[in-house]
C-alpha positions in Angstrom: -2.7 14.1 12.1 -1.0 10.8 11.0 -0.4 10.3 7.3 0.2 6.8 6.0 1.2 6.2 2.4 0.8 2.6 1.2 2.4 1.8 -2.2 1.4 -1.4 -4.0 1.9 -2.7 -7.5 -1.0 -2.1 -9.7 -2.2 -5.7 -10.1 -5.9 -5.6 -9.3 -6.3 -5.0 -5.6 -10.1 -4.9 -5.1 -11.9 -2.0 -3.5 -12.6 -4.4 -0.5 -8.9 -5.1 -0.1 -8.1 -1.4 -0.2 -10.8 -0.7 2.3 -9.2 -3.3 4.6 -5.8 -1.8 4.2 -7.1 1.7 5.1 -9.0 0.3 8.1 -6.1 -1.8 9.3 -3.6 1.0 9.0 -6.0 3.4 10.8 -6.6 0.9 13.6 -2.9 0.1 14.0 -2.1 3.8 14.6 -5.0 4.0 17.1 -4.0 0.8 18.9 -0.2 1.3 19.0 0.2 5.1 19.2 -3.2 6.2 20.5 -3.9 8.3 17.4 -7.4 9.5 16.6 -8.9 7.6 13.7 -10.9 10.6 12.7 -7.7 12.5 11.8 -5.7 9.7 10.3 -5.1 9.9 6.6 -4.3 6.8 4.5 -3.4 7.0 0.8 -2.9 4.0 -1.4 -0.7 4.6 -4.5 -0.9 1.9 -7.1 2.3 1.7 -9.2 2.6 0.0 -12.6 5.0 -2.9 -12.4 7.0 -1.3 -15.2 7.6 1.6 -12.8 8.7 -0.4 -9.8 12.3 -1.7 -9.7 14.0 -4.2 -7.6 17.7 -5.2 -8.0 18.1 -3.1 -11.1 15.2 -4.4 -13.0 11.4 -3.9 -13.2 8.9 -6.0 -11.3 7.4 -6.8 -14.7 10.7 -8.5 -15.8 11.1 -10.3 -12.5 7.6 -11.7 -12.6 8.0 -13.0 -16.1 11.0 -14.9 -14.9 9.0 -16.2 -12.0 10.7 -14.3 -9.2 
């Protein structure tokens, strides 16, 4: 049973975008590894930008600077 965990920043991904991510990850495992889509689990975690750090600072700070 494959388990995929997708982490994205919490910035308004729509339900349709999330559906596409789940479907795409499931299909990728089916197509590349021959895994059964019926037993593939996909979880999307949305993380606040204050809780996601890159290069020693939060994504919130980086975005304010335009990076």
